[in-house]
VOBA-1610 file (N, C-alpha, C; in pm, whole numbers, padded with zeros to 5 digits, always signed):
BEGIN
Met+02299+06378+00070Met+02228+06345-00060Met+02118+06465-00113Asp+02148+06457-00224Asp+02075+06592-00318Asp+01944+06494-00377Val+01789+06523-00273Val+01656+06482-00351Val+01583+06585-00407Thr+01501+06597-00520Thr+01437+06658-00600Thr+01319+06594-00620Arg+01199+06633-00593Arg+01073+06654-00637Arg+01002+06723-00695Gln+00927+06678-00825Gln+00854+06774-00904Gln+00728+06723-00982Ile+00594+06724-00895Ile+00478+06705-00961Ile+00439+06785-01115Leu+00435+06678-01191Leu+00414+06730-01293Leu+00292+06704-01406Phe+00201+06644-01324Phe+00061+06624-01340Phe-00003+06587-01211Glu-00163+06652-01219Glu-00232+06550-01109Glu-00393+06608-01167Ser-00444+06485-01102Ser-00617+06469-01155Ser-00636+06402-01029Thr-00730+06359-00992Thr-00836+06292-00919Thr-00822+06155-00915Thr-00740+06108-01053Thr-00688+05959-01057Thr-00561+05943-01088Leu-00487+06038-01095Leu-00373+05977-01098Leu-00268+06123-01093Gln-00126+06070-01042Gln-00030+06204-01019Gln+00084+06127-01097Ile+00145+06250-01157Ile+00284+06239-01237Ile+00376+06323-01204Ala+00462+06216-01128Ala+00633+06298-01066Ala+00725+06270-01068Val+00808+06353-01168Val+00949+06316-01146Val+01032+06343-01001Phe+01147+06221-00983Phe+01218+06223-00838Phe+01388+06201-00861Ala+01443+06282-00842Ala+01590+06296-00864Ala+01642+06248-00730Ala+01752+06169-00739Ala+01839+06162-00608Ala+01989+06184-00661Arg+02087+06252-00620Arg+02212+06235-00646Arg+02309+06275-00556Asn+02417+06285-00545Asn+02494+06291-00470Asn+02486+06213-00364Val+02500+06075-00364Val+02429+05970-00267Val+02520+05875-00202Ser+02498+05810-00146Ser+02599+05710-00043Ser+02505+05539-00100Glu+02608+05428-00051Glu+02542+05313-00127Glu+02441+05240+00035Ala+02464+05325+00145Ala+02384+05266+00239Ala+02236+05340+00229Cys+02147+05242+00298Cys+02005+05262+00279Cys+01999+05409+00371Gly+01863+05466+00314Gly+01819+05584+00366Gly+01701+05530+00494Asp+01636+05647+00544Asp+01557+05640+00629Asp+01431+05554+00561Val+01359+05494+00684Val+01222+05427+00623Val+01123+05539+00598Glu+01065+05484+00466Glu+00978+05588+00378Glu+00830+05531+00377Arg+00740+05567+00354Arg+00599+05531+00337Arg+00558+05587+00196Gln+00439+05536+00122Gln+00416+05631+00028Gln+00245+05629+00084Thr+00196+05749+00077Thr+00038+05751+00130Thr-00072+05710-00023Arg-00008+05684-00154Arg-00089+05649-00258Arg-00026+05501-00295Asn-00073+05416-00386Asn+00018+05298-00442Asn+00117+05418-00543Ala+00236+05328-00601Ala+00341+05409-00688Ala+00413+05309-00753Val+00370+05362-00875Val+00484+05281-00957Val+00609+05365-01014Val+00720+05313-00996Val+00828+05409-00974Val+00906+05363-01118Leu+00950+05444-01229Leu+00996+05370-01353Leu+01111+05466-01396Pro+01253+05424-01354Pro+01360+05479-01343Pro+01401+05551-01514Leu+01422+05629-01525Leu+01488+05706-01631Leu+01630+05705-01668Ser+01704+05717-01558Ser+01847+05667-01579Ser+01900+05612-01417Gly+02006+05557-01363Gly+02049+05506-01286Gly+02020+05404-01233Val+02027+05391-01096Val+01983+05288-01025Val+01923+05275-00882Phe+01813+05187-00870Phe+01805+05210-00715Phe+01778+05107-00614Ser+01798+05053-00550Ser+01703+04948-00491Ser+01608+04994-00348Lys+01502+04862-00380Lys+01372+04862-00282Lys+01387+04783-00149His+01407+04830+00007His+01416+04750+00070His+01289+04718+00168Asp+01218+04648+00182Asp+01067+04620+00228Asp+01100+04519+00358Ala+01200+04459+00331Ala+01179+04328+00434Ala+01359+04344+00487Pro+01387+04231+00558Pro+01510+04171+00592Pro+01582+04104+00513Gly+01663+04121+00447Gly+01725+04017+00363Gly+01653+04020+00188Arg+01531+04118+00174Arg+01493+04150+00034Arg+01457+04214-00003His+01517+04276-00118His+01506+04395-00203His+01494+04367-00325Val+01425+04463-00465Val+01463+04479-00575Val+01540+04593-00632Ile+01568+04554-00714Ile+01657+04687-00802Ile+01589+04758-00908Gly+01554+04900-00894Gly+01493+04942-01028Gly+01605+04987-01091Thr+01584+04973-01237Thr+01670+05034-01320Thr+01572+05095-01453Pro+01650+05161-01583Pro+01514+05229-01672Pro+01450+05118-01732Ser+01518+04962-01741Ser+01411+04825-01762Ser+01299+04827-01683His+01287+04851-01551His+01217+04783-01501His+01094+04910-01427Ala+00993+04840-01382Ala+00885+04900-01306Ala+00908+04832-01221Val+00872+04983-01061Val+00893+04901-00912Val+00745+04960-00879Phe+00712+04830-00784Phe+00557+04880-00749Phe+00574+04885-00624Ile+00538+04976-00509Ile+00537+05044-00392Ile+00433+05086-00328Ala+00366+04967-00274Ala+00231+04969-00214Ala+00229+05094-00072Ala+00091+05125-00112Ala+00053+05259-00013Ala+00058+05194+00136Asp+00102+05276+00240Asp+00132+05246+00332Asp+00226+05139+00408Thr+00295+05122+00334Thr+00414+04981+00332Thr+00580+05088+00367Pro+00621+05032+00488Pro+00747+05070+00535Pro+00865+05040+00416Tyr+00919+05122+00366Tyr+01032+05058+00314Tyr+01151+05158+00287Arg+01280+05116+00264Arg+01418+05203+00249Arg+01454+05159+00122Leu+01524+05278+00052Leu+01596+05270-00053Leu+01728+05313-00073Gly+01830+05210-00116Gly+01967+05246-00140Gly+01984+05253-00274Tyr+02116+05297-00299Tyr+02169+05361-00445Tyr+02270+05281-00474Pro+02276+05162-00544Pro+02401+05077-00575Pro+02479+05150-00651Gly+02638+05159-00587Gly+02729+05208-00707Gly+02742+05369-00683Ala+02629+05407-00595Ala+02664+05546-00530Ala+02614+05657-00669Ile+02580+05579-00771Ile+02554+05690-00896Ile+02417+05756-00932Gly+02328+05750-00784Gly+02172+05801-00811Gly+02079+05747-00889Asp+01980+05836-00879Asp+01885+05769-00944Asp+01772+05922-01021Arg+01760+05855-01137Arg+01609+05985-01160Arg+01499+05919-01246Ala+01374+05940-01185Ala+01256+05820-01207Ala+01161+05946-01246Leu+01049+05856-01282Leu+00924+05907-01323Leu+00820+05846-01226Val+00726+05858-01147Val+00684+05854-01042Val+00549+05840-01079Leu+00433+05747-01068Leu+00299+05741-01083Leu+00239+05707-00970Arg+00131+05778-00909Arg+00077+05745-00800Arg-00059+05719-00818Phe-00153+05661-00743Phe-00282+05616-00804Phe-00317+05541-00648Asp-00484+05551-00650Asp-00516+05473-00533Asp-00596+05376-00576Asp-00659+05306-00464Asp-00665+05161-00492Asp-00799+05139-00582Thr-00874+05230-00610Thr-00992+05243-00725Thr-00965+05182-00824His-00813+05210-00857His-00788+05191-00988His-00673+05098-01003Ala-00670+05038-00876Ala-00511+04941-00860Ala-00578+04858-00884Pro-00460+04703-00938Pro-00541+04563-00998Pro-00595+04518-00824Gly-00682+04462-00854Gly-00762+04414-00718Gly-00832+04532-00667Gly-00857+04630-00713Gly-00976+04746-00648Gly-01084+04748-00719Arg-01166+04809-00698Arg-01315+04835-00776Arg-01288+04836-00919Asp-01191+04891-00996Asp-01182+04921-01134Asp-01126+04826-01176Arg-01214+04656-01188Arg-01140+04551-01253Arg-01104+04565-01376Asp-01120+04663-01478Asp-01113+04689-01613Asp-00924+04720-01648Cys-00878+04775-01508Cys-00767+04783-01488Cys-00645+04731-01452Gly-00674+04618-01410Gly-00590+04480-01356Gly-00660+04353-01331Gly-00753+04340-01367Gly-00775+04151-01373Gly-00804+04113-01236Gly-00813+04217-01128Gly-00813+04148-01008Gly-00712+04100-00915Glu-00596+04099-00997Glu-00481+04040-00916Glu-00363+04144-00845Ala-00324+04119-00742Ala-00243+04228-00708Ala-00114+04189-00758Pro-00053+04311-00831Pro+00100+04314-00867Pro+00211+04289-00792Gly+00286+04210-00878Gly+00427+04172-00807Gly+00480+04282-00800Ser+00622+04266-00715Ser+00727+04380-00703Ser+00768+04458-00808Asn+00817+04413-00932Asn+00886+04447-01009Asn+00870+04384-01127Gly+00910+04440-01243Gly+00896+04381-01370Gly+00965+04459-01491Leu+00992+04355-01548Leu+01072+04419-01705Leu+00975+04490-01796Leu+00985+04603-01833Leu+00925+04684-01936Leu+00912+04652-02038Pro+00823+04652-02156Pro+00830+04596-02288Pro+00889+04723-02324Ala+00916+04753-02466Ala+00957+04844-02533Ala+00917+04972-02564Glu+00780+04919-02594Glu+00682+05066-02610Glu+00698+05110-02459Ala+00674+05050-02345Ala+00644+05141-02210Ala+00777+05206-02197Met+00898+05162-02235Met+00994+05249-02200Met+01021+05385-02276Met+01001+05345-02414Met+00958+05461-02499Met+00876+05599-02461Leu+00746+05496-02389Leu+00640+05609-02379Leu+00668+05701-02237Arg+00712+05580-02167Arg+00778+05666-02021Arg+00866+05786-02075Asn+00974+05797-02153Asn+01096+05896-02170Asn+00991+05987-02246Leu+00903+05930-02364Leu+00863+06096-02431Leu+00773+06144-02353Leu+00659+06093-02248Leu+00567+06158-02185Leu+00670+06239-02081Cys+00719+06221-02000Cys+00801+06301-01949Cys+00879+06375-01992Ala+00965+06359-02124Ala+00987+06482-02179Ala+00877+06612-02221Arg+00775+06578-02275Arg+00662+06672-02318Arg+00595+06707-02185Leu+00587+06665-02033Leu+00549+06686-01918Leu+00654+06830-01902Met+00775+06784-01886Met+00882+06900-01834Met+00876+07025-01909Ser+00848+07009-02036Ser+00866+07098-02143Ser+00734+07171-02141Gly+00639+07130-02067Gly+00506+07227-02071Gly+00433+07170-02196Gln+00454+07077-02344Gln+00387+07075-02383Gln+00257+06979-02387Ala+00253+06904-02292Ala+00094+06796-02302Ala-00007+06897-02194Gly-00124+06874-02277Gly-00225+06888-02205Gly-00297+06805-02108Glu-00404+06804-02048Glu-00406+06737-01914Glu-00482+06679-01980Phe-00600+06610-02081Phe-00618+06557-02144Phe-00504+06434-02198Glu-00438+06497-02263Glu-00299+06381-02293Glu-00244+06334-02180Ser-00189+06385-02110Ser-00087+06377-01970Ser-00176+06250-01872Glu-00331+06284-01891Glu-00404+06184-01780Glu-00430+06043-01879Ala-00448+06081-02011Ala-00479+05934-02058Ala-00386+05853-02114Leu-00264+05904-02135Leu-00133+05872-02150Leu-00031+05818-02033Gly-00076+05851-01953Gly-00031+05818-01804Gly-00070+05716-01746Leu-00218+05698-01777Leu-00306+05598-01723Leu-00273+05478-01860Asp-00200+05467-01988Asp-00167+05395-02025Asp-00060+05317-01985Leu+00045+05444-01959Leu+00154+05394-01901Leu+00123+05306-01806Leu+00084+05332-01677Leu+00022+05262-01551Leu+00031+05139-01605Ala-00119+05103-01723Ala-00163+04997-01718Ala-00039+04877-01783Met+00006+04959-01864Met+00126+04881-01931Met+00238+04825-01811Ser+00288+04914-01733Ser+00398+04885-01616Ser+00297+04786-01515Leu+00229+04762-01476Leu+00122+04697-01412Leu+00137+04566-01440Gly+00122+04570-01592Gly+00117+04414-01671Gly+00227+04354-01654Ala+00348+04445-01669Ala+00472+04401-01658Ala+00544+04335-01525Met+00418+04348-01438Met+00492+04305-01261Met+00452+04157-01298Arg+00565+04083-01258Arg+00528+03934-01199Arg+00504+03885-01076Arg+00416+03807-01037Arg+00345+03768-00940Arg+00459+03656-00875Gly+00551+03587-00982Gly+00656+03453-00964Gly+00573+03335-00976Asp+00692+03207-00967Asp+00634+03100-01019Asp+00525+03033-00922Ala+00431+03021-00897Ala+00358+02923-00759Ala+00414+02817-00797Ser+00487+02727-00866Ser+00545+02586-00863Ser+00605+02631-00793Met+00706+02684-00747Met+00844+02692-00714Met+00831+02678-00518Arg+00908+02629-00481Arg+00891+02629-00348Arg+00937+02742-00260Arg+00904+02839-00203Arg+00938+02946-00138Arg+01094+02966-00118Ala+01142+02874-00073Ala+01309+02873+00011Ala+01365+02882-00160Thr+01305+02839-00264Thr+01402+02827-00397Thr+01415+02938-00434Ala+01272+02992-00428Ala+01256+03138-00494Ala+01296+03238-00469Ala+01327+03255-00281Ala+01408+03309-00254Ala+01560+03343-00275Arg+01613+03206-00305Arg+01744+03219-00335Arg+01780+03284-00470Trp+01684+03227-00545Trp+01712+03242-00677Trp+01690+03421-00697Thr+01579+03468-00613Thr+01577+03603-00614Thr+01673+03683-00600Arg+01714+03641-00478Arg+01883+03727-00434Arg+01977+03686-00515Ala+02000+03600-00594Ala+02087+03580-00693Ala+02069+03663-00828Leu+01960+03695-00864Leu+01931+03765-00935Leu+01942+03907-00922Gln+01912+03947-00800Gln+01907+04093-00742Gln+02076+04110-00744Arg+02163+04037-00724Arg+02269+04075-00753Arg+02324+04089-00886Val+02291+04002-00951Val+02327+04027-01092Val+02273+04173-01174Lys+02140+04195-01158Lys+02107+04310-01183Lys+02162+04415-01128Glu+02154+04439-01014Glu+02265+04547-00983Glu+02388+04564-01011Ala+02485+04454-01065Ala+02581+04460-01082Ala+02615+04534-01248Val+02500+04482-01344Val+02443+04518-01470Val+02439+04640-01463Ala+02305+04741-01377Ala+02316+04827-01371Ala+02398+04926-01317Thr+02455+04882-01265Thr+02582+04997-01195Thr+02712+05029-01286Ala+02714+04926-01444Ala+02780+04952-01527Ala+02722+04878-01641Pro+02657+04894-01719Pro+02551+04833-01800Pro+02660+04824-01972Ala+02786+04926-01955Ala+02859+04940-02077Ala+02985+04856-02044Asp+03013+04782-01971Asp+03101+04683-01889Asp+03120+04546-02025Gln+03219+04516-02058Gln+03230+04382-02104Gln+03148+04264-02054Trp+03050+04234-02004Trp+02995+04158-01908Trp+03027+04002-01999Asn+03018+03877-01912Asn+03040+03762-01974Asn+02945+03669-01849Leu+02929+03565-01936Leu+02882+03451-01845Leu+02967+03406-01692Asp+03077+03408-01688Asp+03151+03356-01603Asp+03146+03497-01522Lys+03181+03615-01553Lys+03150+03701-01450Lys+03008+03741-01380Leu+02928+03708-01432Leu+02728+03739-01400Leu+02714+03611-01333Ala+02804+03489-01359Ala+02752+03403-01289Ala+02866+03362-01102Arg+02982+03425-01136Arg+03010+03437-01017Arg+02978+03531-00914Ile+02917+03636-00969Ile+02829+03759-00879Ile+02714+03673-00824Ala+02628+03601-00935Ala+02483+03537-00860Ala+02542+03429-00812His+02674+03351-00763His+02704+03227-00704His+02641+03122-00762Leu+02619+03148-00875Leu+02559+02996-00978Leu+02628+02961-01084Ser+02634+02856-01143Ser+02715+02828-01237Ser+02678+02894-01356Pro+02739+02915-01478Pro+02734+02976-01600Pro+02558+02894-01659Phe+02574+02764-01641Phe+02452+02719-01698Phe+02296+02725-01611His+02362+02727-01496His+02209+02751-01416His+02164+02912-01371Leu+02232+02982-01420Leu+02220+03121-01400Leu+02135+03157-01527Cys+02149+03110-01687Cys+02095+03114-01763Cys+01944+03039-01740Arg+01945+02931-01710Arg+01826+02865-01679Arg+01746+02965-01576Val+01796+02965-01449Val+01749+03076-01359Val+01702+03221-01415Phe+01766+03245-01481Phe+01740+03418-01542Phe+01601+03410-01612Arg+01611+03306-01702Arg+01518+03310-01806Arg+01366+03253-01747Arg+01337+03140-01644Arg+01252+03126-01582Arg+01183+03238-01475Met+01281+03314-01421Met+01243+03416-01357Met+01215+03522-01396Thr+01271+03581-01517Thr+01234+03689-01558Thr+01159+03668-01712Gly+01157+03609-01776Gly+01110+03608-01881Gly+01185+03585-02010Ala+01347+03657-01968Ala+01432+03690-02070Ala+01578+03633-02066Ser+01655+03632-02175Ser+01771+03558-02168Ser+01847+03639-02068Ile+01986+03581-01989Ile+02077+03661-01962Ile+02151+03785-02035Tyr+02176+03718-02183Tyr+02223+03878-02281Tyr+02121+03925-02320Gly+01997+03930-02321Gly+01903+03958-02395Gly+01899+04094-02267Tyr+01891+04043-02158Tyr+01895+04135-02016Tyr+01976+04232-02019Val+02100+04230-02049Val+02240+04304-02060Val+02189+04425-02160Leu+02181+04381-02273Leu+02158+04409-02393Leu+02022+04546-02355Arg+01905+04466-02286Arg+01816+04552-02274Arg+01858+04707-02191Glu+01939+04650-02087Glu+01967+04767-01994Glu+02031+04854-02051Arg+02160+04837-02159Arg+02211+04908-02245Arg+02111+05016-02313Leu+02046+04957-02361Leu+01943+05021-02447Leu+01880+05137-02378Ala+01815+05097-02235Ala+01733+05135-02212Ala+01838+05278-02125Ala+01922+05242-02092Ala+02002+05369-02069Ala+02049+05480-02134Thr+02001+05432-02281Thr+02044+05531-02372Thr+01911+05651-02437Leu+01829+05632-02390Leu+01686+05670-02382Leu+01705+05856-02412Asp+01742+05835-02272Asp+01744+06028-02208Asp+01838+06098-02319Ala+01942+06036-02342Ala+02061+06118-02447Ala+02034+06082-02554Val+01961+05985-02627Val+01866+06022-02762Val+01799+06092-02789Leu+01706+06140-02677Leu+01607+06205-02682Leu+01656+06359-02643Asp+01747+06410-02557Asp+01826+06518-02563Asp+01910+06560-02691Gly+01912+06481-02778Gly+01990+06533-02904Gly+02179+06520-02866Ala+02186+06427-02796Ala+02373+06372-02796Ala+02400+06325-02918Asp+02529+06355-02940Asp+02574+06259-03051Asp+02572+06121-03045Leu+02513+06105-03145Leu+02471+05939-03102Leu+02610+05859-03144Thr+02692+05877-03233Thr+02840+05802-03187Thr+02876+05813-03045Thr+02868+05908-02966Thr+02931+05889-02858Thr+02822+05848-02768Val+02707+05813-02775Val+02574+05791-02680Val+02608+05605-02720Ala+02660+05581-02839Ala+02683+05425-02870Ala+02787+05369-02818Leu+02912+05463-02790Leu+02995+05394-02727Leu+02998+05425-02572Asp+02953+05506-02534Asp+02904+05522-02389Asp+02872+05425-02347Ala+02773+05338-02447Ala+02669+05244-02352Ala+02734+05081-02408Gly+02856+05126-02440Gly+02904+05009-02487Gly+02942+04904-02608Phe+02823+04967-02736Phe+02841+04929-02815Phe+02958+04937-02923Ala+02963+04876-03041Ala+03107+04897-03083Ala+03093+05011-03183Ser+03013+05050-03225Ser+02989+05144-03317Ser+02824+05218-03338His+02845+05316-03396His+02726+05362-03411His+02624+05294-03514Ser+02643+05215-03576Ser+02590+05144-03628Ser+02531+05004-03606His+02590+04956-03525His+02592+04853-03450His+02468+04883-03328Phe+02469+05026-03287Phe+02365+05051-03155Phe+02267+05097-03261Thr+02283+05122-03378Thr+02153+05209-03427Thr+02040+05053-03475Ala+02157+04965-03546Ala+02029+04826-03545Ala+01997+04777-03425Arg+02039+04739-03338Arg+02019+04667-03195Arg+01882+04803-03128Phe+01931+04904-03141Phe+01815+05020-03081Phe+01680+04944-03203Arg+01692+05000-03309Arg+01552+04967-03393Arg+01523+04808-03399Asp+01585+04720-03368Asp+01536+04604-03320Asp+01443+04595-03216Phe+01479+04652-03135Phe+01440+04652-02986Phe+01325+04763-03012Phe+01328+04897-03035Phe+01218+04947-02983Phe+01138+04969-03117Gly+01198+04938-03183Gly+01084+04901-03376Gly+01095+05074-03462Cys+01208+05125-03406Cys+01268+05261-03474Cys+01377+05318-03455Thr+01482+05383-03521Thr+01568+05413-03514Thr+01606+05533-03434Pro+01755+05531-03354Pro+01741+05659-03256Pro+01705+05800-03319Arg+01721+05836-03461Arg+01686+05925-03524Arg+01568+05930-03532Ala+01489+05828-03549Ala+01332+05841-03578Ala+01273+05858-03482Leu+01327+05821-03344Leu+01272+05839-03256Leu+01263+05997-03182Arg+01399+06054-03213Arg+01409+06184-03195Arg+01289+06268-03289Arg+01274+06242-03400Arg+01192+06332-03499Arg+01022+06277-03465Arg+01006+06164-03395Arg+00866+06184-03284Arg+00874+06275-03184Ala+00950+06256-03136Ala+00967+06358-03012Ala+00953+06506-03015Ser+00992+06531-03119Ser+00985+06668-03168Ser+00859+06693-03266Ala+00834+06622-03293Ala+00673+06662-03369Ala+00562+06706-03338Asp+00567+06639-03160Asp+00443+06750-03097Asp+00300+06719-03136Lys+00312+06582-03169Lys+00190+06522-03180Lys+00145+06401-03077Val+00003+06422-03036Val-00043+06313-02967Val-00032+06212-03014Ala-00048+06219-03123Ala-00090+06068-03220Ala+00005+05992-03203Glu+00163+06058-03221Glu+00272+05960-03229Glu+00287+05878-03085Leu+00234+05968-02954Leu+00268+05908-02826Leu+00149+05769-02831Arg+00032+05836-02859Arg-00104+05721-02870Arg-00065+05595-02940Lys+00024+05599-03086Lys+00066+05466-03139Lys+00194+05408-03055Ile+00229+05460-02969Ile+00344+05343-02870Ile+00253+05301-02815Ala+00139+05380-02703Ala+00089+05315-02608Ala+00001+05201-02630Thr-00044+05210-02758Thr-00147+05097-02814Thr-00066+05004-02902Ala+00054+04996-02906Ala+00132+04878-02965Ala+00199+04786-02933Arg+00088+04717-02828Arg+00098+04622-02757Arg+00088+04487-02856Gly+00044+04503-02967Gly+00042+04349-03047Gly+00174+04328-03100Arg+00272+04419-03080Arg+00419+04421-03126Arg+00474+04365-03019Ser+00551+04243-03077Ser+00631+04146-02991Ser+00758+04170-03021Val+00868+04232-02914Val+00942+04263-02959Val+01050+04202-02852Val+01127+04101-02870Val+01206+03993-02757Val+01356+04016-02789Leu+01419+04031-02685Leu+01579+04046-02684Leu+01641+03888-02637Gly+01665+03779-02690Gly+01698+03625-02623Gly+01592+03545-02605
//
């Protein structure tokens, strides 16, 4: 397995790094531990985090995945397609439940969560600016902490009214669905296919998925397709090719869906990225009043 790690920014408060794993297998790797709390934000690909027998979560470009400090875990790579991710590392002072109550409301985060549209855009734009050396120290730390707060806010603790055995069974079903979609987001998915993967009826899958994630199953698949296009959009790839590779029927269909979810067209996002203006990134980070929902 080819693994690269690069620290892009570091202060006493926050470390921002990029992680990439290529030439991977589907088998879980060795046991790992983080010395600091970490939020992993995949930019492309998919990984699975296993922290107990029979329990794992899936990380895709739609998700934030939390890894607690000094907690053993193993990583796997479904479909052997690898993963590239932005990693935010921070200590307990700034974690939810730590001494800095303004950062988290005193509640420990769940293990993963679906990112809002503005967090996805901020993740990719901030990574691009850090990789190109355009971001200054103040910008990197301020926007990095904004992204961390948005990511932790997206983490779900689960439904307290649900029986533990039921929650575990439904979680396993949903992780199977997420893994399948993440390895092939452009496939022509339908409810029958996804229900068979989950071992649930189509009706039950729709109900469970919305209850556990807050999104519809259709909206989730669409979200995964859109999230997977951000790197290509920012890299300047031909938008028709991006659209077709992501499973959209046409350039216009892709552009309309992209605008509905992210609040701007792919071309507008490119202009925003090339404008080299901190204010544009800050606008994304503070766009929490805008509610964009697919499904």
